[in-house]
N, CA, C and O atoms as a GROMACS GRO file, in nm:
protein
  608
    1MET      N    1   0.063  -0.131   0.054
    1MET     CA    2  -0.051   0.007  -0.046
    1MET      C    3   0.068   0.119   0.022
    1MET      O    4   0.146   0.127   0.118
    2ARG      N    5   0.019   0.206  -0.111
    2ARG     CA    6   0.054   0.351  -0.095
    2ARG      C    7   0.035   0.457   0.010
    2ARG      O    8  -0.015   0.420   0.116
    3ILE      N    9   0.066   0.575  -0.004
    3ILE     CA   10   0.035   0.654   0.103
    3ILE      C   11   0.130   0.830   0.074
    3ILE      O   12   0.246   0.826   0.034
    4SER      N   13   0.089   0.907   0.088
    4SER     CA   14   0.096   1.019   0.053
    4SER      C   15   0.048   1.173   0.091
    4SER      O   16  -0.064   1.206   0.052
    5GLU      N   17   0.129   1.271   0.168
    5GLU     CA   18   0.104   1.404   0.192
    5GLU      C   19   0.202   1.490   0.163
    5GLU      O   20   0.323   1.475   0.148
    6SER      N   21   0.107   1.612   0.156
    6SER     CA   22   0.197   1.726   0.147
    6SER      C   23   0.198   1.862   0.189
    6SER      O   24   0.096   1.914   0.234
    7ILE      N   25   0.345   1.945   0.175
    7ILE     CA   26   0.285   2.077   0.215
    7ILE      C   27   0.341   2.154   0.200
    7ILE      O   28   0.459   2.132   0.174
    8ARG      N   29   0.289   2.296   0.205
    8ARG     CA   30   0.427   2.441   0.140
    8ARG      C   31   0.537   2.438   0.300
    8ARG      O   32   0.529   2.391   0.414
    9ILE      N   33   0.590   2.483   0.257
    9ILE     CA   34   0.673   2.584   0.395
    9ILE      C   35   0.727   2.742   0.333
    9ILE      O   36   0.802   2.760   0.237
   10MET      N   37   0.693   2.796   0.378
   10MET     CA   38   0.706   2.976   0.327
   10MET      C   39   0.926   2.954   0.394
   10MET      O   40   0.958   3.031   0.485
   11ALA      N   41   1.002   2.890   0.357
   11ALA     CA   42   1.104   2.878   0.320
   11ALA      C   43   1.200   2.814   0.197
   11ALA      O   44   1.151   2.739   0.112
   12PRO      N   45   1.316   2.845   0.198
   12PRO     CA   46   1.377   2.823  -0.012
   12PRO      C   47   1.431   2.694   0.039
   12PRO      O   48   1.451   2.666   0.157
   13ILE      N   49   1.450   2.621  -0.065
   13ILE     CA   50   1.492   2.438  -0.028
   13ILE      C   51   1.542   2.406  -0.036
   13ILE      O   52   1.546   2.308  -0.112
   14GLU      N   53   1.711   2.478   0.079
   14GLU     CA   54   1.804   2.401   0.075
   14GLU      C   55   1.745   2.437   0.250
   14GLU      O   56   1.742   2.350   0.337
   15ILE      N   57   1.712   2.556   0.270
   15ILE     CA   58   1.687   2.488   0.501
   15ILE      C   59   1.572   2.414   0.446
   15ILE      O   60   1.484   2.481   0.500
   16THR      N   61   1.524   2.347   0.395
   16THR     CA   62   1.354   2.306   0.448
   16THR      C   63   1.499   2.178   0.440
   16THR      O   64   1.584   2.148   0.524
   17TYR      N   65   1.478   2.136   0.320
   17TYR     CA   66   1.609   2.025   0.267
   17TYR      C   67   1.725   2.018   0.468
   17TYR      O   68   1.702   1.926   0.546
   18SER      N   69   1.761   2.056   0.480
   18SER     CA   70   1.824   2.071   0.561
   18SER      C   71   1.791   2.012   0.651
   18SER      O   72   1.824   1.902   0.694
   19ALA      N   73   1.689   2.119   0.697
   19ALA     CA   74   1.580   2.046   0.842
   19ALA      C   75   1.519   1.915   0.803
   19ALA      O   76   1.519   1.816   0.877
   20PHE      N   77   1.492   1.916   0.740
   20PHE     CA   78   1.504   1.727   0.708
   20PHE      C   79   1.592   1.643   0.708
   20PHE      O   80   1.560   1.541   0.769
   21GLU      N   81   1.716   1.642   0.654
   21GLU     CA   82   1.791   1.588   0.696
   21GLU      C   83   1.888   1.498   0.806
   21GLU      O   84   1.947   1.392   0.828
   22ASP      N   85   1.851   1.642   0.858
   22ASP     CA   86   1.943   1.654   1.025
   22ASP      C   87   1.861   1.591   1.120
   22ASP      O   88   1.775   1.663   1.170
   23LEU      N   89   1.868   1.468   1.158
   23LEU     CA   90   1.849   1.360   1.200
   23LEU      C   91   1.849   1.375   1.375
   23LEU      O   92   1.779   1.332   1.466
   24GLU      N   93   1.957   1.451   1.364
   24GLU     CA   94   1.975   1.460   1.505
   24GLU      C   95   1.874   1.598   1.543
   24GLU      O   96   1.868   1.678   1.636
   25ARG      N   97   1.832   1.586   1.472
   25ARG     CA   98   1.738   1.728   1.558
   25ARG      C   99   1.646   1.716   1.562
   25ARG      O  100   1.579   1.803   1.618
   26TRP      N  101   1.574   1.584   1.500
   26TRP     CA  102   1.385   1.531   1.495
   26TRP      C  103   1.358   1.586   1.639
   26TRP      O  104   1.280   1.682   1.652
   27PRO      N  105   1.420   1.528   1.752
   27PRO     CA  106   1.399   1.507   1.905
   27PRO      C  107   1.347   1.645   1.891
   27PRO      O  108   1.224   1.634   1.901
   28THR      N  109   1.377   1.765   1.874
   28THR     CA  110   1.356   1.915   1.906
   28THR      C  111   1.258   1.975   1.848
   28THR      O  112   1.194   2.068   1.897
   29VAL      N  113   1.236   1.912   1.712
   29VAL     CA  114   1.121   1.884   1.618
   29VAL      C  115   0.945   1.842   1.631
   29VAL      O  116   0.837   1.900   1.623
   30LEU      N  117   0.998   1.704   1.658
   30LEU     CA  118   0.900   1.624   1.724
   30LEU      C  119   0.828   1.586   1.808
   30LEU      O  120   0.753   1.503   1.756
   31PRO      N  121   0.795   1.605   1.970
   31PRO     CA  122   0.772   1.576   2.054
   31PRO      C  123   0.771   1.439   2.058
   31PRO      O  124   0.807   1.390   2.165
   32ASP      N  125   0.740   1.366   1.970
   32ASP     CA  126   0.667   1.198   2.011
   32ASP      C  127   0.866   1.106   1.973
   32ASP      O  128   0.932   1.002   1.987
   33THR      N  129   0.868   1.209   1.934
   33THR     CA  130   1.042   1.137   1.920
   33THR      C  131   1.136   1.129   2.031
   33THR      O  132   1.129   1.233   2.096
   34LEU      N  133   1.232   1.037   2.086
   34LEU     CA  134   1.277   0.998   2.203
   34LEU      C  135   1.378   1.028   2.205
   34LEU      O  136   1.448   1.088   2.287
   35ARG      N  137   1.397   0.977   2.088
   35ARG     CA  138   1.591   0.944   2.129
   35ARG      C  139   1.634   0.890   1.899
   35ARG      O  140   1.604   0.805   1.816
   36VAL      N  141   1.700   0.992   1.911
   36VAL     CA  142   1.727   0.910   1.756
   36VAL      C  143   1.961   0.882   1.791
   36VAL      O  144   2.062   0.915   1.853
   37GLU      N  145   1.916   0.820   1.714
   37GLU     CA  146   2.088   0.762   1.717
   37GLU      C  147   2.150   0.706   1.577
   37GLU      O  148   2.149   0.586   1.549
   38VAL      N  149   2.210   0.819   1.480
   38VAL     CA  150   2.323   0.827   1.400
   38VAL      C  151   2.420   0.732   1.370
   38VAL      O  152   2.527   0.776   1.413
   39LEU      N  153   2.441   0.598   1.303
   39LEU     CA  154   2.467   0.570   1.310
   39LEU      C  155   2.614   0.576   1.216
   39LEU      O  156   2.722   0.530   1.255
   40TYR      N  157   2.591   0.643   1.082
   40TYR     CA  158   2.674   0.652   0.965
   40TYR      C  159   2.596   0.792   0.898
   40TYR      O  160   2.490   0.854   0.906
   41ASP      N  161   2.729   0.794   0.825
   41ASP     CA  162   2.640   0.962   0.784
   41ASP      C  163   2.781   1.015   0.740
   41ASP      O  164   2.875   1.062   0.804
   42ASP      N  165   2.757   0.987   0.586
   42ASP     CA  166   2.877   1.063   0.495
   42ASP      C  167   2.782   1.145   0.419
   42ASP      O  168   2.787   1.123   0.298
   43ARG      N  169   2.690   1.241   0.459
   43ARG     CA  170   2.638   1.364   0.339
   43ARG      C  171   2.524   1.233   0.231
   43ARG      O  172   2.427   1.281   0.171
   44TYR      N  173   2.541   1.141   0.226
   44TYR     CA  174   2.499   1.108   0.122
   44TYR      C  175   2.406   0.960   0.170
   44TYR      O  176   2.285   0.948   0.153
   45ASN      N  177   2.473   0.882   0.215
   45ASN     CA  178   2.436   0.788   0.311
   45ASN      C  179   2.399   0.892   0.489
   45ASN      O  180   2.433   0.999   0.539
   46GLN      N  181   2.291   0.742   0.533
   46GLN     CA  182   2.254   0.784   0.657
   46GLN      C  183   2.205   0.628   0.720
   46GLN      O  184   2.104   0.580   0.669
   47GLU      N  185   2.254   0.572   0.797
   47GLU     CA  186   2.179   0.485   0.865
   47GLU      C  187   2.132   0.547   1.041
   47GLU      O  188   2.155   0.668   1.056
   48PHE      N  189   2.104   0.512   1.101
   48PHE     CA  190   2.043   0.526   1.177
   48PHE      C  191   1.934   0.434   1.301
   48PHE      O  192   1.911   0.338   1.228
   49THR      N  193   1.871   0.408   1.406
   49THR     CA  194   1.792   0.469   1.473
   49THR      C  195   1.726   0.503   1.567
   49THR      O  196   1.796   0.511   1.668
   50MET      N  197   1.632   0.525   1.580
   50MET     CA  198   1.538   0.666   1.630
   50MET      C  199   1.395   0.542   1.708
   50MET      O  200   1.346   0.437   1.666
   51THR      N  201   1.366   0.642   1.861
   51THR     CA  202   1.299   0.555   1.898
   51THR      C  203   1.180   0.643   1.900
   51THR      O  204   1.215   0.759   1.881
   52VAL      N  205   1.036   0.628   1.918
   52VAL     CA  206   0.950   0.741   1.900
   52VAL      C  207   0.805   0.685   1.998
   52VAL      O  208   0.805   0.562   2.009
   53ALA      N  209   0.720   0.733   2.047
   53ALA     CA  210   0.623   0.739   2.141
   53ALA      C  211   0.505   0.679   2.060
   53ALA      O  212   0.442   0.718   1.961
   54ARG      N  213   0.500   0.581   2.132
   54ARG     CA  214   0.322   0.551   2.107
   54ARG      C  215   0.203   0.478   2.209
   54ARG      O  216   0.202   0.452   2.330
   55PRO      N  217   0.128   0.464   2.126
   55PRO     CA  218   0.003   0.451   2.292
   55PRO      C  219   0.040   0.259   2.276
   55PRO      O  220  -0.062   0.200   2.311
   56SER      N  221   0.129   0.178   2.243
   56SER     CA  222   0.156   0.074   2.328
   56SER      C  223   0.255   0.040   2.372
   56SER      O  224   0.289  -0.074   2.404
   57GLY      N  225   0.346   0.193   2.380
   57GLY     CA  226   0.530   0.219   2.470
   57GLY      C  227   0.574   0.238   2.269
   57GLY      O  228   0.542   0.220   2.152
   58PRO      N  229   0.675   0.291   2.372
   58PRO     CA  230   0.815   0.330   2.285
   58PRO      C  231   0.830   0.177   2.126
   58PRO      O  232   0.798   0.059   2.114
   59GLU      N  233   0.873   0.246   2.070
   59GLU     CA  234   0.904   0.186   1.976
   59GLU      C  235   1.002   0.259   1.852
   59GLU      O  236   0.992   0.363   1.788
   60THR      N  237   1.128   0.115   1.858
   60THR     CA  238   1.260   0.135   1.760
   60THR      C  239   1.238   0.091   1.655
   60THR      O  240   1.179  -0.016   1.643
   61VAL      N  241   1.301   0.194   1.509
   61VAL     CA  242   1.300   0.148   1.400
   61VAL      C  243   1.440   0.154   1.369
   61VAL      O  244   1.513   0.224   1.440
   62ARG      N  245   1.488   0.087   1.266
   62ARG     CA  246   1.620   0.140   1.252
   62ARG      C  247   1.648   0.163   1.077
   62ARG      O  248   1.635   0.066   1.002
   63GLY      N  249   1.681   0.278   1.031
   63GLY     CA  250   1.627   0.256   0.837
   63GLY      C  251   1.789   0.302   0.794
   63GLY      O  252   1.886   0.317   0.868
   64VAL      N  253   1.781   0.314   0.680
   64VAL     CA  254   1.921   0.448   0.587
   64VAL      C  255   1.808   0.544   0.493
   64VAL      O  256   1.699   0.540   0.435
   65ARG      N  257   1.890   0.604   0.518
   65ARG     CA  258   1.862   0.667   0.389
   65ARG      C  259   1.972   0.733   0.301
   65ARG      O  260   2.086   0.772   0.329
   66TYR      N  261   1.901   0.733   0.183
   66TYR     CA  262   1.981   0.804   0.090
   66TYR      C  263   1.984   0.951   0.017
   66TYR      O  264   1.988   0.956  -0.106
   67CYS      N  265   1.982   1.054   0.086
   67CYS     CA  266   2.049   1.203   0.049
   67CYS      C  267   2.055   1.247  -0.087
   67CYS      O  268   2.171   1.260  -0.127
   68ARG      N  269   1.974   1.272  -0.163
   68ARG     CA  270   1.976   1.361  -0.270
   68ARG      C  271   1.988   1.538  -0.313
   68ARG      O  272   1.931   1.592  -0.408
   69ARG      N  273   2.072   1.600  -0.221
   69ARG     CA  274   2.020   1.696  -0.139
   69ARG      C  275   2.035   1.797  -0.358
   69ARG      O  276   2.081   1.766  -0.468
   70PRO      N  277   1.962   1.912  -0.297
   70PRO     CA  278   1.799   1.966  -0.259
   70PRO      C  279   1.672   1.907  -0.245
   70PRO      O  280   1.574   1.944  -0.181
   71PHE      N  281   1.690   1.821  -0.306
   71PHE     CA  282   1.609   1.766  -0.360
   71PHE      C  283   1.516   1.603  -0.334
   71PHE      O  284   1.435   1.550  -0.409
   72GLU      N  285   1.544   1.578  -0.260
   72GLU     CA  286   1.486   1.362  -0.195
   72GLU      C  287   1.613   1.321  -0.132
   72GLU      O  288   1.729   1.305  -0.169
   73LEU      N  289   1.547   1.310  -0.027
   73LEU     CA  290   1.564   1.208   0.102
   73LEU      C  291   1.444   1.064   0.065
   73LEU      O  292   1.326   1.085   0.034
   74GLU      N  293   1.496   0.941   0.074
   74GLU     CA  294   1.465   0.879   0.062
   74GLU      C  295   1.508   0.769   0.156
   74GLU      O  296   1.625   0.760   0.194
   75ILE      N  297   1.389   0.665   0.202
   75ILE     CA  298   1.423   0.595   0.302
   75ILE      C  299   1.402   0.480   0.288
   75ILE      O  300   1.330   0.453   0.192
   76PHE      N  301   1.470   0.316   0.404
   76PHE     CA  302   1.424   0.209   0.374
   76PHE      C  303   1.396   0.150   0.539
   76PHE      O  304   1.490   0.168   0.615
   77HIS      N  305   1.301   0.097   0.583
   77HIS     CA  306   1.342   0.067   0.764
   77HIS      C  307   1.390  -0.046   0.731
   77HIS      O  308   1.323  -0.120   0.658
   78ILE      N  309   1.543  -0.093   0.786
   78ILE     CA  310   1.583  -0.207   0.789
   78ILE      C  311   1.534  -0.259   0.907
   78ILE      O  312   1.594  -0.358   0.948
   79THR      N  313   1.470  -0.231   0.953
   79THR     CA  314   1.369  -0.324   1.077
   79THR      C  315   1.229  -0.160   1.105
   79THR      O  316   1.267  -0.048   1.140
   80PRO      N  317   1.131  -0.184   1.087
   80PRO     CA  318   1.034  -0.059   1.061
   80PRO      C  319   0.899  -0.062   1.200
   80PRO      O  320   0.886  -0.063   1.322
   81PRO      N  321   0.868  -0.061   1.145
   81PRO     CA  322   0.731  -0.045   1.359
   81PRO      C  323   0.709  -0.219   1.275
   81PRO      O  324   0.715  -0.284   1.171
   82PRO      N  325   0.670  -0.221   1.478
   82PRO     CA  326   0.624  -0.388   1.463
   82PRO      C  327   0.538  -0.373   1.405
   82PRO      O  328   0.576  -0.430   1.303
   83VAL      N  329   0.428  -0.335   1.379
   83VAL     CA  330   0.292  -0.399   1.251
   83VAL      C  331   0.397  -0.423   1.127
   83VAL      O  332   0.427  -0.531   1.076
   84VAL      N  333   0.418  -0.365   1.112
   84VAL     CA  334   0.507  -0.323   0.946
   84VAL      C  335   0.549  -0.445   0.890
   84VAL      O  336   0.577  -0.516   0.986
   85LYS      N  337   0.571  -0.513   0.779
   85LYS     CA  338   0.656  -0.596   0.748
   85LYS      C  339   0.784  -0.567   0.641
   85LYS      O  340   0.893  -0.626   0.640
   86ARG      N  341   0.741  -0.457   0.549
   86ARG     CA  342   0.831  -0.382   0.541
   86ARG      C  343   0.800  -0.243   0.501
   86ARG      O  344   0.681  -0.213   0.499
   87MET      N  345   0.891  -0.150   0.469
   87MET     CA  346   0.828   0.045   0.487
   87MET      C  347   0.884   0.088   0.441
   87MET      O  348   0.974   0.026   0.496
   88SER      N  349   0.948   0.167   0.360
   88SER     CA  350   1.039   0.266   0.223
   88SER      C  351   0.934   0.387   0.195
   88SER      O  352   0.816   0.395   0.228
   89GLY      N  353   0.989   0.448   0.146
   89GLY     CA  354   0.925   0.606   0.096
   89GLY      C  355   1.028   0.710   0.102
   89GLY      O  356   1.132   0.705   0.168
   90ARG      N  357   0.996   0.786   0.040
   90ARG     CA  358   1.095   0.953   0.036
   90ARG      C  359   1.012   1.088   0.045
   90ARG      O  360   0.891   1.106   0.032
   91TRP      N  361   1.080   1.147   0.063
   91TRP     CA  362   1.098   1.287   0.076
   91TRP      C  363   1.113   1.361  -0.041
   91TRP      O  364   1.206   1.333  -0.116
   92THR      N  365   1.015   1.474  -0.075
   92THR     CA  366   1.055   1.514  -0.236
   92THR      C  367   1.063   1.626  -0.175
   92THR      O  368   1.020   1.620  -0.060
   93PHE      N  369   1.123   1.783  -0.226
   93PHE     CA  370   1.173   1.950  -0.252
   93PHE      C  371   1.176   1.962  -0.343
   93PHE      O  372   1.266   1.928  -0.420
   94SER      N  373   1.013   2.052  -0.379
   94SER     CA  374   1.063   2.123  -0.427
   94SER      C  375   1.020   2.309  -0.484
   94SER      O  376   0.920   2.372  -0.451
   95ASP      N  377   1.136   2.356  -0.575
   95ASP     CA  378   1.098   2.505  -0.483
   95ASP      C  379   0.960   2.596  -0.614
   95ASP      O  380   0.966   2.624  -0.734
   96THR      N  381   0.872   2.610  -0.529
   96THR     CA  382   0.749   2.687  -0.597
   96THR      C  383   0.777   2.765  -0.521
   96THR      O  384   0.765   2.777  -0.399
   97GLY      N  385   0.851   2.868  -0.665
   97GLY     CA  386   0.795   3.051  -0.645
   97GLY      C  387   0.770   3.059  -0.531
   97GLY      O  388   0.656   3.064  -0.484
   98GLY      N  389   0.945   3.064  -0.427
   98GLY     CA  390   0.941   3.128  -0.256
   98GLY      C  391   0.856   3.103  -0.181
   98GLY      O  392   0.768   3.172  -0.128
   99PHE      N  393   0.889   2.978  -0.174
   99PHE     CA  394   0.750   2.832  -0.118
   99PHE      C  395   0.849   2.725  -0.106
   99PHE      O  396   0.948   2.771  -0.162
  100THR      N  397   0.880   2.595  -0.060
  100THR     CA  398   0.877   2.451  -0.073
  100THR      C  399   0.744   2.346  -0.040
  100THR      O  400   0.656   2.329   0.045
  101THR      N  401   0.778   2.306  -0.129
  101THR     CA  402   0.682   2.192  -0.140
  101THR      C  403   0.744   2.070  -0.065
  101THR      O  404   0.850   2.025  -0.108
  102VAL      N  405   0.701   2.030   0.013
  102VAL     CA  406   0.736   1.910   0.055
  102VAL      C  407   0.683   1.765   0.096
  102VAL      O  408   0.643   1.739   0.209
  103SER      N  409   0.688   1.686   0.004
  103SER     CA  410   0.566   1.531  -0.068
  103SER      C  411   0.662   1.387   0.100
  103SER      O  412   0.770   1.337   0.130
  104ALA      N  413   0.573   1.389   0.128
  104ALA     CA  414   0.622   1.203   0.212
  104ALA      C  415   0.554   1.105   0.200
  104ALA      O  416   0.455   1.071   0.265
  105ASP      N  417   0.617   1.044   0.093
  105ASP     CA  418   0.554   0.916   0.047
  105ASP      C  419   0.579   0.790   0.100
  105ASP      O  420   0.679   0.726   0.069
  106ARG      N  421   0.502   0.752   0.169
  106ARG     CA  422   0.507   0.548   0.191
  106ARG      C  423   0.428   0.505   0.117
  106ARG      O  424   0.328   0.547   0.059
  107GLU      N  425   0.529   0.338   0.126
  107GLU     CA  426   0.509   0.200   0.078
  107GLU      C  427   0.547   0.165   0.164
  107GLU      O  428   0.653   0.196   0.218
  108PHE      N  429   0.406   0.031   0.220
  108PHE     CA  430   0.401  -0.037   0.324
  108PHE      C  431   0.353  -0.198   0.262
  108PHE      O  432   0.335  -0.230   0.145
  109GLU      N  433   0.344  -0.264   0.359
  109GLU     CA  434   0.341  -0.378   0.369
  109GLU      C  435   0.287  -0.440   0.536
  109GLU      O  436   0.370  -0.440   0.628
  110ILE      N  437   0.196  -0.472   0.551
  110ILE     CA  438   0.194  -0.516   0.706
  110ILE      C  439   0.149  -0.652   0.762
  110ILE      O  440   0.047  -0.720   0.748
  111ARG      N  441   0.218  -0.660   0.803
  111ARG     CA  442   0.252  -0.820   0.891
  111ARG      C  443   0.137  -0.869   0.934
  111ARG      O  444   0.077  -0.793   1.010
  112ASP      N  445   0.061  -1.018   0.899
  112ASP     CA  446  -0.018  -1.039   0.925
  112ASP      C  447  -0.071  -1.073   1.078
  112ASP      O  448  -0.193  -1.088   1.093
  113ASP      N  449   0.019  -1.085   1.193
  113ASP     CA  450  -0.028  -1.128   1.301
  113ASP      C  451  -0.079  -0.968   1.385
  113ASP      O  452  -0.118  -0.966   1.502
  114ALA      N  453  -0.069  -0.833   1.288
  114ALA     CA  454  -0.029  -0.668   1.358
  114ALA      C  455  -0.224  -0.684   1.415
  114ALA      O  456  -0.329  -0.724   1.363
  115LYS      N  457  -0.167  -0.607   1.589
  115LYS     CA  458  -0.273  -0.560   1.584
  115LYS      C  459  -0.287  -0.396   1.710
  115LYS      O  460  -0.192  -0.366   1.783
  116GLY      N  461  -0.374  -0.341   1.709
  116GLY     CA  462  -0.322  -0.239   1.770
  116GLY      C  463  -0.311  -0.165   1.899
  116GLY      O  464  -0.277  -0.255   1.976
  117PRO      N  465  -0.315  -0.105   1.938
  117PRO     CA  466  -0.253  -0.078   2.079
  117PRO      C  467  -0.360  -0.101   2.206
  117PRO      O  468  -0.347  -0.056   2.320
  118ASP      N  469  -0.486  -0.194   2.147
  118ASP     CA  470  -0.618  -0.222   2.162
  118ASP      C  471  -0.587  -0.368   2.186
  118ASP      O  472  -0.654  -0.440   2.259
  119GLY      N  473  -0.480  -0.405   2.117
  119GLY     CA  474  -0.493  -0.558   2.096
  119GLY      C  475  -0.606  -0.629   1.995
  119GLY      O  476  -0.632  -0.740   2.042
  120VAL      N  477  -0.686  -0.604   1.868
  120VAL     CA  478  -0.745  -0.600   1.776
  120VAL      C  479  -0.686  -0.579   1.703
  120VAL      O  480  -0.601  -0.490   1.693
  121PHE      N  481  -0.731  -0.690   1.603
  121PHE     CA  482  -0.623  -0.718   1.466
  121PHE      C  483  -0.654  -0.617   1.342
  121PHE      O  484  -0.766  -0.595   1.298
  122LEU      N  485  -0.521  -0.556   1.289
  122LEU     CA  486  -0.480  -0.431   1.216
  122LEU      C  487  -0.443  -0.413   1.128
  122LEU      O  488  -0.327  -0.432   1.091
  123ASP      N  489  -0.607  -0.336   1.022
  123ASP     CA  490  -0.534  -0.442   0.851
  123ASP      C  491  -0.458  -0.328   0.807
  123ASP      O  492  -0.423  -0.259   0.902
  124ALA      N  493  -0.426  -0.293   0.715
  124ALA     CA  494  -0.375  -0.250   0.620
  124ALA      C  495  -0.418  -0.110   0.608
  124ALA      O  496  -0.341  -0.037   0.671
  125GLU      N  497  -0.516  -0.046   0.548
  125GLU     CA  498  -0.614   0.049   0.598
  125GLU      C  499  -0.633   0.139   0.714
  125GLU      O  500  -0.666   0.258   0.714
  126GLN      N  501  -0.603   0.053   0.823
  126GLN     CA  502  -0.623   0.089   0.931
  126GLN      C  503  -0.475   0.183   0.997
  126GLN      O  504  -0.474   0.292   1.055
  127PHE      N  505  -0.354   0.085   0.959
  127PHE     CA  506  -0.292   0.194   0.959
  127PHE      C  507  -0.234   0.250   0.816
  127PHE      O  508  -0.144   0.332   0.834
  128ALA      N  509  -0.259   0.228   0.697
  128ALA     CA  510  -0.249   0.407   0.646
  128ALA      C  511  -0.344   0.512   0.700
  128ALA      O  512  -0.320   0.633   0.693
  129VAL      N  513  -0.481   0.447   0.769
  129VAL     CA  514  -0.511   0.656   0.802
  129VAL      C  515  -0.371   0.682   0.920
  129VAL      O  516  -0.304   0.785   0.919
  130LYS      N  517  -0.352   0.585   1.002
  130LYS     CA  518  -0.278   0.640   1.134
  130LYS      C  519  -0.232   0.712   1.071
  130LYS      O  520  -0.268   0.829   1.059
  131LEU      N  521  -0.054   0.610   0.960
  131LEU     CA  522   0.027   0.655   0.911
  131LEU      C  523   0.020   0.783   0.815
  131LEU      O  524   0.133   0.824   0.786
  132ALA      N  525  -0.090   0.858   0.757
  132ALA     CA  526  -0.091   0.952   0.749
  132ALA      C  527  -0.156   1.073   0.778
  132ALA      O  528  -0.161   1.191   0.743
  133ASP      N  529  -0.204   0.992   0.855
  133ASP     CA  530  -0.210   1.087   1.026
  133ASP      C  531  -0.070   1.156   1.083
  133ASP      O  532  -0.029   1.273   1.082
  134THR      N  533  -0.028   1.060   1.121
  134THR     CA  534   0.110   1.095   1.154
  134THR      C  535   0.187   1.194   1.062
  134THR      O  536   0.222   1.305   1.103
  135LEU      N  537   0.213   1.149   0.932
  135LEU     CA  538   0.327   1.305   0.853
  135LEU      C  539   0.216   1.379   0.858
  135LEU      O  540   0.203   1.434   0.968
  136ARG      N  541   0.142   1.400   0.792
  136ARG     CA  542   0.063   1.547   0.861
  136ARG      C  543   0.112   1.600   0.953
  136ARG      O  544   0.182   1.698   0.930
  137THR      N  545   0.092   1.556   1.089
  137THR     CA  546   0.081   1.645   1.174
  137THR      C  547   0.250   1.622   1.205
  137THR      O  548   0.301   1.656   1.312
  138ASN      N  549   0.330   1.557   1.087
  138ASN     CA  550   0.526   1.586   1.101
  138ASN      C  551   0.576   1.714   1.036
  138ASN      O  552   0.659   1.804   1.051
  139LEU      N  553   0.465   1.666   0.946
  139LEU     CA  554   0.472   1.798   0.813
  139LEU      C  555   0.450   1.947   0.891
  139LEU      O  556   0.495   2.062   0.883
  140ALA      N  557   0.332   1.855   0.987
  140ALA     CA  558   0.300   2.069   1.036
  140ALA      C  559   0.398   2.088   1.069
  140ALA      O  560   0.459   2.167   0.996
  141LEU      N  561   0.473   2.037   1.187
  141LEU     CA  562   0.495   2.024   1.259
  141LEU      C  563   0.687   2.093   1.223
  141LEU      O  564   0.742   2.186   1.283
  142PHE      N  565   0.752   1.999   1.094
  142PHE     CA  566   0.894   2.109   1.064
  142PHE      C  567   0.831   2.225   1.008
  142PHE      O  568   0.899   2.328   1.010
  143ARG      N  569   0.661   2.233   0.933
  143ARG     CA  570   0.699   2.355   0.856
  143ARG      C  571   0.718   2.391   0.971
  143ARG      O  572   0.828   2.344   1.001
  144ASP      N  573   0.641   2.500   1.140
  144ASP     CA  574   0.637   2.558   1.194
  144ASP      C  575   0.773   2.593   1.256
  144ASP      O  576   0.804   2.712   1.262
  145ALA      N  577   0.853   2.503   1.301
  145ALA     CA  578   1.012   2.496   1.334
  145ALA      C  579   1.091   2.544   1.220
  145ALA      O  580   1.200   2.592   1.249
  146ILE      N  581   1.049   2.539   1.069
  146ILE     CA  582   1.153   2.567   0.964
  146ILE      C  583   1.140   2.701   0.901
  146ILE      O  584   1.222   2.755   0.826
  147GLU      N  585   0.958   2.773   0.966
  147GLU     CA  586   0.950   2.915   0.856
  147GLU      C  587   0.936   2.982   1.036
  147GLU      O  588   0.917   3.104   1.034
  148GLN      N  589   0.942   2.934   1.152
  148GLN     CA  590   0.991   3.002   1.260
  148GLN      C  591   1.171   3.037   1.239
  148GLN      O  592   1.220   3.141   1.197
  149TYR      N  593   1.247   2.900   1.289
  149TYR     CA  594   1.412   2.969   1.182
  149TYR      C  595   1.430   3.106   1.120
  149TYR      O  596   1.487   3.210   1.151
  150VAL      N  597   1.335   3.045   0.991
  150VAL     CA  598   1.376   3.198   0.880
  150VAL      C  599   1.328   3.317   0.948
  150VAL      O  600   1.393   3.417   0.917
  151ALA      N  601   1.195   3.347   1.065
  151ALA     CA  602   1.119   3.419   1.004
  151ALA      C  603   1.284   3.492   1.161
  151ALA      O  604   1.352   3.595   1.167
  152ASP      N  605   1.280   3.440   1.197
  152ASP     CA  606   1.441   3.494   1.347
  152ASP      C  607   1.501   3.473   1.315
  152ASP      O  608   1.610   3.488   1.371
   0.00000   0.00000   0.00000
């Protein structure tokens, strides 16, 4: 299954891209991000672990990102969220006349035994709704942080 969300940010593409690329900054932008550990970063390849707060408790994912400055960050989860069999995606950045449009796309396959925090089996459609909501929230939080940075 594939989902996509996008947002316009009043900032140059280079500043916007840099904010998303800087994994160590994520806990200051996203309140549910508890910890990030960058395992490798050569400014093109990044490997990391990230622990996020979820209703069922903290989840740690491990991922690899390919940085194509300033237009794309591609991600592949080596260790995806617990209910997911596989997940990959990308953030794309487009200069749109004084704004930057950021699109977040994710492809995933849910595990057959996936359950929500309430213990009830979760299907791909239900997970897609939750993931899309998370992406919208995170994009808005990044927009607010970046626009505040530019204003200062």
